[in-house]
PyMOL Python script that loads the backbone (N, CA, C, O; Angstrom):
from pymol import cmd

cmd.read_pdbstr("""\
ATOM      1  N   UNK A   1       8.056 -32.401   2.409  1.00  0.00           N
ATOM      2  CA  UNK A   1       7.726 -31.621   3.583  1.00  0.00           C
ATOM      3  C   UNK A   1       6.205 -31.473   3.654  1.00  0.00           C
ATOM      4  O   UNK A   1       5.546 -32.211   4.386  1.00  0.00           O
ATOM      5  N   UNK A   2       5.655 -30.545   2.915  1.00  0.00           N
ATOM      6  CA  UNK A   2       4.225 -30.284   2.992  1.00  0.00           C
ATOM      7  C   UNK A   2       3.424 -31.443   2.396  1.00  0.00           C
ATOM      8  O   UNK A   2       2.367 -31.795   2.920  1.00  0.00           O
ATOM      9  N   UNK A   3       3.905 -32.027   1.330  1.00  0.00           N
ATOM     10  CA  UNK A   3       3.172 -33.087   0.651  1.00  0.00           C
ATOM     11  C   UNK A   3       3.662 -34.475   1.054  1.00  0.00           C
ATOM     12  O   UNK A   3       3.361 -35.457   0.376  1.00  0.00           O
ATOM     13  N   UNK A   4       4.405 -34.564   2.139  1.00  0.00           N
ATOM     14  CA  UNK A   4       4.947 -35.839   2.627  1.00  0.00           C
ATOM     15  C   UNK A   4       5.697 -36.595   1.536  1.00  0.00           C
ATOM     16  O   UNK A   4       5.618 -37.820   1.445  1.00  0.00           O
ATOM     17  N   UNK A   5       6.410 -35.862   0.726  1.00  0.00           N
ATOM     18  CA  UNK A   5       7.274 -36.389  -0.337  1.00  0.00           C
ATOM     19  C   UNK A   5       6.521 -37.130  -1.426  1.00  0.00           C
ATOM     20  O   UNK A   5       7.115 -37.943  -2.133  1.00  0.00           O
ATOM     21  N   UNK A   6       5.243 -36.876  -1.579  1.00  0.00           N
ATOM     22  CA  UNK A   6       4.464 -37.462  -2.654  1.00  0.00           C
ATOM     23  C   UNK A   6       4.399 -36.452  -3.799  1.00  0.00           C
ATOM     24  O   UNK A   6       3.790 -35.393  -3.643  1.00  0.00           O
ATOM     25  N   UNK A   7       5.010 -36.754  -4.942  1.00  0.00           N
ATOM     26  CA  UNK A   7       5.059 -35.764  -6.025  1.00  0.00           C
ATOM     27  C   UNK A   7       3.695 -35.416  -6.610  1.00  0.00           C
ATOM     28  O   UNK A   7       3.507 -34.303  -7.100  1.00  0.00           O
ATOM     29  N   UNK A   8       2.750 -36.334  -6.571  1.00  0.00           N
ATOM     30  CA  UNK A   8       1.420 -36.040  -7.109  1.00  0.00           C
ATOM     31  C   UNK A   8       0.708 -35.022  -6.217  1.00  0.00           C
ATOM     32  O   UNK A   8       0.109 -34.067  -6.711  1.00  0.00           O
ATOM     33  N   UNK A   9       0.779 -35.231  -4.912  1.00  0.00           N
ATOM     34  CA  UNK A   9       0.168 -34.271  -3.993  1.00  0.00           C
ATOM     35  C   UNK A   9       0.857 -32.923  -4.126  1.00  0.00           C
ATOM     36  O   UNK A   9       0.201 -31.881  -4.122  1.00  0.00           O
ATOM     37  N   UNK A  10       2.169 -32.940  -4.243  1.00  0.00           N
ATOM     38  CA  UNK A  10       2.915 -31.687  -4.397  1.00  0.00           C
ATOM     39  C   UNK A  10       2.483 -30.960  -5.671  1.00  0.00           C
ATOM     40  O   UNK A  10       2.303 -29.742  -5.654  1.00  0.00           O
ATOM     41  N   UNK A  11       2.315 -31.688  -6.765  1.00  0.00           N
ATOM     42  CA  UNK A  11       1.894 -31.064  -8.024  1.00  0.00           C
ATOM     43  C   UNK A  11       0.483 -30.481  -7.906  1.00  0.00           C
ATOM     44  O   UNK A  11       0.214 -29.392  -8.414  1.00  0.00           O
ATOM     45  N   UNK A  12      -0.408 -31.201  -7.239  1.00  0.00           N
ATOM     46  CA  UNK A  12      -1.770 -30.698  -7.050  1.00  0.00           C
ATOM     47  C   UNK A  12      -1.747 -29.421  -6.206  1.00  0.00           C
ATOM     48  O   UNK A  12      -2.442 -28.455  -6.521  1.00  0.00           O
ATOM     49  N   UNK A  13      -0.953 -29.417  -5.140  1.00  0.00           N
ATOM     50  CA  UNK A  13      -0.820 -28.218  -4.320  1.00  0.00           C
ATOM     51  C   UNK A  13      -0.226 -27.059  -5.121  1.00  0.00           C
ATOM     52  O   UNK A  13      -0.679 -25.921  -4.999  1.00  0.00           O
ATOM     53  N   UNK A  14       0.778 -27.344  -5.932  1.00  0.00           N
ATOM     54  CA  UNK A  14       1.422 -26.315  -6.752  1.00  0.00           C
ATOM     55  C   UNK A  14       0.393 -25.671  -7.678  1.00  0.00           C
ATOM     56  O   UNK A  14       0.280 -24.446  -7.735  1.00  0.00           O
ATOM     57  N   UNK A  15      -0.349 -26.495  -8.393  1.00  0.00           N
ATOM     58  CA  UNK A  15      -1.351 -25.977  -9.337  1.00  0.00           C
ATOM     59  C   UNK A  15      -2.459 -25.242  -8.590  1.00  0.00           C
ATOM     60  O   UNK A  15      -2.914 -24.188  -9.036  1.00  0.00           O
ATOM     61  N   UNK A  16      -2.890 -25.784  -7.469  1.00  0.00           N
ATOM     62  CA  UNK A  16      -3.937 -25.136  -6.690  1.00  0.00           C
ATOM     63  C   UNK A  16      -3.510 -23.772  -6.167  1.00  0.00           C
ATOM     64  O   UNK A  16      -4.278 -22.812  -6.237  1.00  0.00           O
ATOM     65  N   UNK A  17      -2.302 -23.681  -5.649  1.00  0.00           N
ATOM     66  CA  UNK A  17      -1.806 -22.397  -5.154  1.00  0.00           C
ATOM     67  C   UNK A  17      -1.593 -21.402  -6.288  1.00  0.00           C
ATOM     68  O   UNK A  17      -1.843 -20.208  -6.125  1.00  0.00           O
ATOM     69  N   UNK A  18      -1.131 -21.894  -7.436  1.00  0.00           N
ATOM     70  CA  UNK A  18      -0.983 -21.018  -8.603  1.00  0.00           C
ATOM     71  C   UNK A  18      -2.345 -20.461  -9.024  1.00  0.00           C
ATOM     72  O   UNK A  18      -2.489 -19.259  -9.248  1.00  0.00           O
ATOM     73  N   UNK A  19      -3.333 -21.334  -9.129  1.00  0.00           N
ATOM     74  CA  UNK A  19      -4.682 -20.904  -9.534  1.00  0.00           C
ATOM     75  C   UNK A  19      -5.273 -19.935  -8.511  1.00  0.00           C
ATOM     76  O   UNK A  19      -5.941 -18.973  -8.888  1.00  0.00           O
ATOM     77  N   UNK A  20      -5.036 -20.176  -7.239  1.00  0.00           N
ATOM     78  CA  UNK A  20      -5.526 -19.283  -6.196  1.00  0.00           C
ATOM     79  C   UNK A  20      -4.895 -17.901  -6.324  1.00  0.00           C
ATOM     80  O   UNK A  20      -5.585 -16.891  -6.189  1.00  0.00           O
ATOM     81  N   UNK A  21      -3.593 -17.848  -6.584  1.00  0.00           N
ATOM     82  CA  UNK A  21      -2.916 -16.570  -6.756  1.00  0.00           C
ATOM     83  C   UNK A  21      -3.452 -15.788  -7.944  1.00  0.00           C
ATOM     84  O   UNK A  21      -3.656 -14.577  -7.855  1.00  0.00           O
ATOM     85  N   UNK A  22      -3.680 -16.476  -9.056  1.00  0.00           N
ATOM     86  CA  UNK A  22      -4.244 -15.818 -10.243  1.00  0.00           C
ATOM     87  C   UNK A  22      -5.666 -15.358  -9.955  1.00  0.00           C
ATOM     88  O   UNK A  22      -6.055 -14.260 -10.354  1.00  0.00           O
ATOM     89  N   UNK A  23      -6.442 -16.181  -9.269  1.00  0.00           N
ATOM     90  CA  UNK A  23      -7.821 -15.820  -8.940  1.00  0.00           C
ATOM     91  C   UNK A  23      -7.870 -14.575  -8.059  1.00  0.00           C
ATOM     92  O   UNK A  23      -8.746 -13.729  -8.241  1.00  0.00           O
ATOM     93  N   UNK A  24      -6.961 -14.452  -7.124  1.00  0.00           N
ATOM     94  CA  UNK A  24      -6.912 -13.270  -6.268  1.00  0.00           C
ATOM     95  C   UNK A  24      -6.624 -12.024  -7.096  1.00  0.00           C
ATOM     96  O   UNK A  24      -7.222 -10.971  -6.873  1.00  0.00           O
ATOM     97  N   UNK A  25      -5.707 -12.148  -8.052  1.00  0.00           N
ATOM     98  CA  UNK A  25      -5.398 -10.993  -8.907  1.00  0.00           C
ATOM     99  C   UNK A  25      -6.630 -10.570  -9.711  1.00  0.00           C
ATOM    100  O   UNK A  25      -6.931  -9.381  -9.807  1.00  0.00           O
ATOM    101  N   UNK A  26      -7.335 -11.536 -10.282  1.00  0.00           N
ATOM    102  CA  UNK A  26      -8.557 -11.211 -11.022  1.00  0.00           C
ATOM    103  C   UNK A  26      -9.637 -10.650 -10.097  1.00  0.00           C
ATOM    104  O   UNK A  26     -10.369  -9.738 -10.482  1.00  0.00           O
ATOM    105  N   UNK A  27      -9.738 -11.184  -8.895  1.00  0.00           N
ATOM    106  CA  UNK A  27     -10.749 -10.699  -7.943  1.00  0.00           C
ATOM    107  C   UNK A  27     -10.483  -9.248  -7.553  1.00  0.00           C
ATOM    108  O   UNK A  27     -11.425  -8.475  -7.376  1.00  0.00           O
ATOM    109  N   UNK A  28      -9.219  -8.870  -7.417  1.00  0.00           N
ATOM    110  CA  UNK A  28      -8.899  -7.476  -7.113  1.00  0.00           C
ATOM    111  C   UNK A  28      -9.388  -6.556  -8.227  1.00  0.00           C
ATOM    112  O   UNK A  28     -10.026  -5.535  -7.972  1.00  0.00           O
ATOM    113  N   UNK A  29      -9.083  -6.929  -9.443  1.00  0.00           N
ATOM    114  CA  UNK A  29      -9.503  -6.107 -10.585  1.00  0.00           C
ATOM    115  C   UNK A  29     -11.026  -6.052 -10.684  1.00  0.00           C
ATOM    116  O   UNK A  29     -11.601  -4.994 -10.942  1.00  0.00           O
ATOM    117  N   UNK A  30     -11.672  -7.194 -10.479  1.00  0.00           N
ATOM    118  CA  UNK A  30     -13.135  -7.240 -10.564  1.00  0.00           C
ATOM    119  C   UNK A  30     -13.782  -6.380  -9.481  1.00  0.00           C
ATOM    120  O   UNK A  30     -14.749  -5.666  -9.746  1.00  0.00           O
ATOM    121  N   UNK A  31     -13.246  -6.449  -8.255  1.00  0.00           N
ATOM    122  CA  UNK A  31     -13.839  -5.656  -7.173  1.00  0.00           C
ATOM    123  C   UNK A  31     -13.688  -4.166  -7.438  1.00  0.00           C
ATOM    124  O   UNK A  31     -14.575  -3.389  -7.085  1.00  0.00           O
ATOM    125  N   UNK A  32     -12.596  -3.755  -8.046  1.00  0.00           N
ATOM    126  CA  UNK A  32     -12.422  -2.346  -8.392  1.00  0.00           C
ATOM    127  C   UNK A  32     -13.463  -1.902  -9.416  1.00  0.00           C
ATOM    128  O   UNK A  32     -14.001  -0.799  -9.317  1.00  0.00           O
ATOM    129  N   UNK A  33     -13.746  -2.754 -10.394  1.00  0.00           N
ATOM    130  CA  UNK A  33     -14.758  -2.414 -11.401  1.00  0.00           C
ATOM    131  C   UNK A  33     -16.171  -2.476 -10.827  1.00  0.00           C
ATOM    132  O   UNK A  33     -17.016  -1.643 -11.156  1.00  0.00           O
ATOM    133  N   UNK A  34     -16.423  -3.457  -9.973  1.00  0.00           N
ATOM    134  CA  UNK A  34     -17.753  -3.641  -9.399  1.00  0.00           C
ATOM    135  C   UNK A  34     -18.139  -2.473  -8.492  1.00  0.00           C
ATOM    136  O   UNK A  34     -19.274  -1.997  -8.530  1.00  0.00           O
ATOM    137  N   UNK A  35     -17.196  -2.022  -7.685  1.00  0.00           N
ATOM    138  CA  UNK A  35     -17.468  -0.959  -6.717  1.00  0.00           C
ATOM    139  C   UNK A  35     -17.192   0.438  -7.275  1.00  0.00           C
ATOM    140  O   UNK A  35     -17.460   1.437  -6.606  1.00  0.00           O
ATOM    141  N   UNK A  36     -16.670   0.510  -8.468  1.00  0.00           N
ATOM    142  CA  UNK A  36     -16.366   1.776  -9.149  1.00  0.00           C
ATOM    143  C   UNK A  36     -15.401   2.662  -8.370  1.00  0.00           C
ATOM    144  O   UNK A  36     -15.394   3.881  -8.540  1.00  0.00           O
ATOM    145  N   UNK A  37     -14.612   2.067  -7.541  1.00  0.00           N
ATOM    146  CA  UNK A  37     -13.514   2.787  -6.907  1.00  0.00           C
ATOM    147  C   UNK A  37     -12.430   1.784  -6.554  1.00  0.00           C
ATOM    148  O   UNK A  37     -12.680   0.587  -6.409  1.00  0.00           O
ATOM    149  N   UNK A  38     -11.245   2.294  -6.424  1.00  0.00           N
ATOM    150  CA  UNK A  38     -10.096   1.415  -6.210  1.00  0.00           C
ATOM    151  C   UNK A  38      -9.850   1.255  -4.720  1.00  0.00           C
ATOM    152  O   UNK A  38      -9.265   2.132  -4.084  1.00  0.00           O
ATOM    153  N   UNK A  39     -10.294   0.140  -4.165  1.00  0.00           N
ATOM    154  CA  UNK A  39     -10.038  -0.148  -2.755  1.00  0.00           C
ATOM    155  C   UNK A  39      -9.041  -1.295  -2.608  1.00  0.00           C
ATOM    156  O   UNK A  39      -8.505  -1.531  -1.526  1.00  0.00           O
ATOM    157  N   UNK A  40      -8.809  -1.984  -3.683  1.00  0.00           N
ATOM    158  CA  UNK A  40      -7.828  -3.073  -3.700  1.00  0.00           C
ATOM    159  C   UNK A  40      -6.782  -2.743  -4.743  1.00  0.00           C
ATOM    160  O   UNK A  40      -6.863  -1.725  -5.431  1.00  0.00           O
ATOM    161  N   UNK A  41      -5.804  -3.616  -4.847  1.00  0.00           N
ATOM    162  CA  UNK A  41      -4.806  -3.461  -5.892  1.00  0.00           C
ATOM    163  C   UNK A  41      -5.423  -3.711  -7.252  1.00  0.00           C
ATOM    164  O   UNK A  41      -6.643  -3.799  -7.385  1.00  0.00           O
ATOM    165  N   UNK A  42      -4.599  -3.823  -8.229  1.00  0.00           N
ATOM    166  CA  UNK A  42      -5.065  -4.097  -9.582  1.00  0.00           C
ATOM    167  C   UNK A  42      -4.462  -5.413 -10.029  1.00  0.00           C
ATOM    168  O   UNK A  42      -3.539  -5.925  -9.396  1.00  0.00           O
ATOM    169  N   UNK A  43      -4.982  -5.970 -11.127  1.00  0.00           N
ATOM    170  CA  UNK A  43      -4.372  -7.178 -11.680  1.00  0.00           C
ATOM    171  C   UNK A  43      -2.965  -6.821 -12.122  1.00  0.00           C
ATOM    172  O   UNK A  43      -2.765  -5.902 -12.916  1.00  0.00           O
ATOM    173  N   UNK A  44      -2.005  -7.546 -11.609  1.00  0.00           N
ATOM    174  CA  UNK A  44      -0.605  -7.245 -11.885  1.00  0.00           C
ATOM    175  C   UNK A  44       0.107  -8.543 -12.250  1.00  0.00           C
ATOM    176  O   UNK A  44       0.282  -9.424 -11.409  1.00  0.00           O
ATOM    177  N   UNK A  45       0.509  -8.650 -13.497  1.00  0.00           N
ATOM    178  CA  UNK A  45       1.161  -9.879 -13.959  1.00  0.00           C
ATOM    179  C   UNK A  45       2.469 -10.120 -13.203  1.00  0.00           C
ATOM    180  O   UNK A  45       2.897 -11.265 -13.055  1.00  0.00           O
ATOM    181  N   UNK A  46       3.103  -9.051 -12.728  1.00  0.00           N
ATOM    182  CA  UNK A  46       4.333  -9.221 -11.948  1.00  0.00           C
ATOM    183  C   UNK A  46       4.055  -9.966 -10.641  1.00  0.00           C
ATOM    184  O   UNK A  46       4.892 -10.736 -10.172  1.00  0.00           O
ATOM    185  N   UNK A  47       2.881  -9.736 -10.058  1.00  0.00           N
ATOM    186  CA  UNK A  47       2.509 -10.479  -8.846  1.00  0.00           C
ATOM    187  C   UNK A  47       2.338 -11.962  -9.156  1.00  0.00           C
ATOM    188  O   UNK A  47       2.744 -12.813  -8.366  1.00  0.00           O
ATOM    189  N   UNK A  48       1.751 -12.266 -10.282  1.00  0.00           N
ATOM    190  CA  UNK A  48       1.582 -13.666 -10.687  1.00  0.00           C
ATOM    191  C   UNK A  48       2.956 -14.312 -10.882  1.00  0.00           C
ATOM    192  O   UNK A  48       3.185 -15.434 -10.430  1.00  0.00           O
ATOM    193  N   UNK A  49       3.869 -13.606 -11.553  1.00  0.00           N
ATOM    194  CA  UNK A  49       5.226 -14.135 -11.747  1.00  0.00           C
ATOM    195  C   UNK A  49       5.932 -14.335 -10.408  1.00  0.00           C
ATOM    196  O   UNK A  49       6.619 -15.338 -10.213  1.00  0.00           O
ATOM    197  N   UNK A  50       5.766 -13.389  -9.488  1.00  0.00           N
ATOM    198  CA  UNK A  50       6.382 -13.527  -8.167  1.00  0.00           C
ATOM    199  C   UNK A  50       5.818 -14.734  -7.429  1.00  0.00           C
ATOM    200  O   UNK A  50       6.561 -15.457  -6.766  1.00  0.00           O
ATOM    201  N   UNK A  51       4.517 -14.956  -7.538  1.00  0.00           N
ATOM    202  CA  UNK A  51       3.911 -16.128  -6.913  1.00  0.00           C
ATOM    203  C   UNK A  51       4.488 -17.415  -7.485  1.00  0.00           C
ATOM    204  O   UNK A  51       4.778 -18.355  -6.744  1.00  0.00           O
ATOM    205  N   UNK A  52       4.652 -17.458  -8.802  1.00  0.00           N
ATOM    206  CA  UNK A  52       5.214 -18.655  -9.441  1.00  0.00           C
ATOM    207  C   UNK A  52       6.660 -18.861  -9.006  1.00  0.00           C
ATOM    208  O   UNK A  52       7.072 -19.990  -8.737  1.00  0.00           O
ATOM    209  N   UNK A  53       7.427 -17.788  -8.935  1.00  0.00           N
ATOM    210  CA  UNK A  53       8.818 -17.919  -8.475  1.00  0.00           C
ATOM    211  C   UNK A  53       8.864 -18.477  -7.054  1.00  0.00           C
ATOM    212  O   UNK A  53       9.707 -19.318  -6.742  1.00  0.00           O
ATOM    213  N   UNK A  54       7.964 -18.011  -6.198  1.00  0.00           N
ATOM    214  CA  UNK A  54       7.908 -18.535  -4.834  1.00  0.00           C
ATOM    215  C   UNK A  54       7.537 -20.006  -4.801  1.00  0.00           C
ATOM    216  O   UNK A  54       8.108 -20.777  -4.030  1.00  0.00           O
ATOM    217  N   UNK A  55       6.589 -20.397  -5.629  1.00  0.00           N
ATOM    218  CA  UNK A  55       6.201 -21.807  -5.695  1.00  0.00           C
ATOM    219  C   UNK A  55       7.336 -22.681  -6.211  1.00  0.00           C
ATOM    220  O   UNK A  55       7.561 -23.780  -5.703  1.00  0.00           O
ATOM    221  N   UNK A  56       8.047 -22.194  -7.217  1.00  0.00           N
ATOM    222  CA  UNK A  56       9.179 -22.952  -7.764  1.00  0.00           C
ATOM    223  C   UNK A  56      10.296 -23.061  -6.727  1.00  0.00           C
ATOM    224  O   UNK A  56      10.905 -24.121  -6.578  1.00  0.00           O
ATOM    225  N   UNK A  57      10.565 -21.971  -6.012  1.00  0.00           N
ATOM    226  CA  UNK A  57      11.595 -22.006  -4.971  1.00  0.00           C
ATOM    227  C   UNK A  57      11.213 -22.997  -3.880  1.00  0.00           C
ATOM    228  O   UNK A  57      12.047 -23.785  -3.434  1.00  0.00           O
ATOM    229  N   UNK A  58       9.954 -22.959  -3.448  1.00  0.00           N
ATOM    230  CA  UNK A  58       9.513 -23.914  -2.441  1.00  0.00           C
ATOM    231  C   UNK A  58       9.647 -25.349  -2.958  1.00  0.00           C
ATOM    232  O   UNK A  58      10.067 -26.242  -2.222  1.00  0.00           O
ATOM    233  N   UNK A  59       9.290 -25.564  -4.217  1.00  0.00           N
ATOM    234  CA  UNK A  59       9.399 -26.904  -4.798  1.00  0.00           C
ATOM    235  C   UNK A  59      10.845 -27.370  -4.824  1.00  0.00           C
ATOM    236  O   UNK A  59      11.127 -28.533  -4.537  1.00  0.00           O
ATOM    237  N   UNK A  60      11.759 -26.478  -5.163  1.00  0.00           N
ATOM    238  CA  UNK A  60      13.184 -26.835  -5.188  1.00  0.00           C
ATOM    239  C   UNK A  60      13.676 -27.180  -3.786  1.00  0.00           C
ATOM    240  O   UNK A  60      14.383 -28.170  -3.600  1.00  0.00           O
ATOM    241  N   UNK A  61      13.303 -26.369  -2.806  1.00  0.00           N
ATOM    242  CA  UNK A  61      13.711 -26.653  -1.427  1.00  0.00           C
ATOM    243  C   UNK A  61      13.109 -27.974  -0.962  1.00  0.00           C
ATOM    244  O   UNK A  61      13.781 -28.765  -0.301  1.00  0.00           O
ATOM    245  N   UNK A  62      11.864 -28.210  -1.299  1.00  0.00           N
ATOM    246  CA  UNK A  62      11.197 -29.453  -0.923  1.00  0.00           C
ATOM    247  C   UNK A  62      11.880 -30.658  -1.563  1.00  0.00           C
ATOM    248  O   UNK A  62      12.048 -31.698  -0.926  1.00  0.00           O
ATOM    249  N   UNK A  63      12.274 -30.509  -2.832  1.00  0.00           N
ATOM    250  CA  UNK A  63      12.962 -31.596  -3.526  1.00  0.00           C
ATOM    251  C   UNK A  63      14.308 -31.902  -2.879  1.00  0.00           C
ATOM    252  O   UNK A  63      14.655 -33.068  -2.695  1.00  0.00           O
ATOM    253  N   UNK A  64      15.055 -30.884  -2.537  1.00  0.00           N
ATOM    254  CA  UNK A  64      16.347 -31.081  -1.872  1.00  0.00           C
ATOM    255  C   UNK A  64      16.142 -31.749  -0.514  1.00  0.00           C
ATOM    256  O   UNK A  64      16.890 -32.653  -0.142  1.00  0.00           O
ATOM    257  N   UNK A  65      15.134 -31.302   0.218  1.00  0.00           N
ATOM    258  CA  UNK A  65      14.840 -31.902   1.514  1.00  0.00           C
ATOM    259  C   UNK A  65      14.468 -33.381   1.361  1.00  0.00           C
ATOM    260  O   UNK A  65      14.956 -34.228   2.108  1.00  0.00           O
ATOM    261  N   UNK A  66      13.608 -33.681   0.397  1.00  0.00           N
ATOM    262  CA  UNK A  66      13.177 -35.066   0.180  1.00  0.00           C
ATOM    263  C   UNK A  66      14.357 -35.938  -0.236  1.00  0.00           C
ATOM    264  O   UNK A  66      14.476 -37.075   0.221  1.00  0.00           O
ATOM    265  N   UNK A  67      15.225 -35.422  -1.091  1.00  0.00           N
ATOM    266  CA  UNK A  67      16.405 -36.183  -1.512  1.00  0.00           C
ATOM    267  C   UNK A  67      17.335 -36.418  -0.333  1.00  0.00           C
ATOM    268  O   UNK A  67      17.870 -37.515  -0.175  1.00  0.00           O
ATOM    269  N   UNK A  68      17.532 -35.407   0.487  1.00  0.00           N
ATOM    270  CA  UNK A  68      18.378 -35.556   1.678  1.00  0.00           C
ATOM    271  C   UNK A  68      17.799 -36.561   2.656  1.00  0.00           C
ATOM    272  O   UNK A  68      18.533 -37.370   3.223  1.00  0.00           O
ATOM    273  N   UNK A  69      16.500 -36.518   2.860  1.00  0.00           N
ATOM    274  CA  UNK A  69      15.857 -37.468   3.761  1.00  0.00           C
ATOM    275  C   UNK A  69      15.965 -38.889   3.221  1.00  0.00           C
ATOM    276  O   UNK A  69      16.158 -39.833   3.987  1.00  0.00           O
ATOM    277  N   UNK A  70      15.842 -39.045   1.898  1.00  0.00           N
ATOM    278  CA  UNK A  70      15.971 -40.371   1.292  1.00  0.00           C
ATOM    279  C   UNK A  70      17.385 -40.917   1.485  1.00  0.00           C
ATOM    280  O   UNK A  70      17.565 -42.071   1.876  1.00  0.00           O
ATOM    281  N   UNK A  71      18.369 -40.092   1.212  1.00  0.00           N
ATOM    282  CA  UNK A  71      19.770 -40.521   1.365  1.00  0.00           C
ATOM    283  C   UNK A  71      20.058 -40.853   2.828  1.00  0.00           C
ATOM    284  O   UNK A  71      20.693 -41.864   3.128  1.00  0.00           O
ATOM    285  N   UNK A  72      19.593 -40.005   3.725  1.00  0.00           N
ATOM    286  CA  UNK A  72      19.799 -40.247   5.157  1.00  0.00           C
ATOM    287  C   UNK A  72      19.177 -41.573   5.586  1.00  0.00           C
ATOM    288  O   UNK A  72      19.784 -42.336   6.337  1.00  0.00           O
ATOM    289  N   UNK A  73      17.970 -41.842   5.108  1.00  0.00           N
ATOM    290  CA  UNK A  73      17.284 -43.097   5.451  1.00  0.00           C
ATOM    291  C   UNK A  73      18.042 -44.289   4.880  1.00  0.00           C
ATOM    292  O   UNK A  73      18.182 -45.309   5.556  1.00  0.00           O
ATOM    293  N   UNK A  74      18.530 -44.180   3.659  1.00  0.00           N
ATOM    294  CA  UNK A  74      19.280 -45.282   3.047  1.00  0.00           C
ATOM    295  C   UNK A  74      20.568 -45.553   3.823  1.00  0.00           C
ATOM    296  O   UNK A  74      20.922 -46.706   4.067  1.00  0.00           O
ATOM    297  N   UNK A  75      21.256 -44.498   4.202  1.00  0.00           N
ATOM    298  CA  UNK A  75      22.502 -44.679   4.974  1.00  0.00           C
ATOM    299  C   UNK A  75      22.223 -45.300   6.347  1.00  0.00           C
ATOM    300  O   UNK A  75      22.991 -46.151   6.797  1.00  0.00           O
ATOM    301  N   UNK A  76      21.161 -44.901   7.007  1.00  0.00           N
ATOM    302  CA  UNK A  76      20.817 -45.504   8.285  1.00  0.00           C
ATOM    303  C   UNK A  76      20.419 -46.960   8.147  1.00  0.00           C
ATOM    304  O   UNK A  76      20.713 -47.768   9.028  1.00  0.00           O
ATOM    305  N   UNK A  77      19.756 -47.305   7.058  1.00  0.00           N
ATOM    306  CA  UNK A  77      19.384 -48.706   6.836  1.00  0.00           C
ATOM    307  C   UNK A  77      20.618 -49.571   6.612  1.00  0.00           C
ATOM    308  O   UNK A  77      20.653 -50.712   7.071  1.00  0.00           O
ATOM    309  N   UNK A  78      21.628 -49.058   5.920  1.00  0.00           N
ATOM    310  CA  UNK A  78      22.854 -49.818   5.684  1.00  0.00           C
ATOM    311  C   UNK A  78      23.644 -49.999   6.970  1.00  0.00           C
ATOM    312  O   UNK A  78      24.215 -51.066   7.196  1.00  0.00           O
ATOM    313  N   UNK A  79      23.688 -48.981   7.810  1.00  0.00           N
ATOM    314  CA  UNK A  79      24.419 -49.044   9.071  1.00  0.00           C
ATOM    315  C   UNK A  79      23.704 -50.001  10.029  1.00  0.00           C
ATOM    316  O   UNK A  79      24.356 -50.788  10.716  1.00  0.00           O
ATOM    317  N   UNK A  80      22.378 -49.940  10.080  1.00  0.00           N
ATOM    318  CA  UNK A  80      21.605 -50.783  10.993  1.00  0.00           C
ATOM    319  C   UNK A  80      21.525 -52.220  10.491  1.00  0.00           C
ATOM    320  O   UNK A  80      21.401 -53.150  11.288  1.00  0.00           O
ATOM    321  N   UNK A  81      21.594 -52.405   9.178  1.00  0.00           N
ATOM    322  CA  UNK A  81      21.410 -53.735   8.587  1.00  0.00           C
ATOM    323  C   UNK A  81      22.627 -54.531   8.603  1.00  0.00           C
ATOM    324  O   UNK A  81      22.625 -55.672   8.140  1.00  0.00           O
TER     325      UNK A  81
END
""", "prot")
cmd.dss("prot")
cmd.show_as("cartoon", "prot")
cmd.util.cbc("prot")
cmd.orient("prot")
């Protein structure tokens, strides 16, 4: 879907989104320390786990979609051929 069924692009996106989510958590904690008041959330490992669960769920849905599209294409090629 998002990576046009290329597993390398999908893996790069997965890692990039994971790193972005972790960076946001660290940035929240850093901004609270930098400004000496809490205007953002705090670093929360549960948020990181939730982000990973979302990425894994998206990857699973993407894999099922790609497999379905592959099977559909193969069946259409046999019928047309």
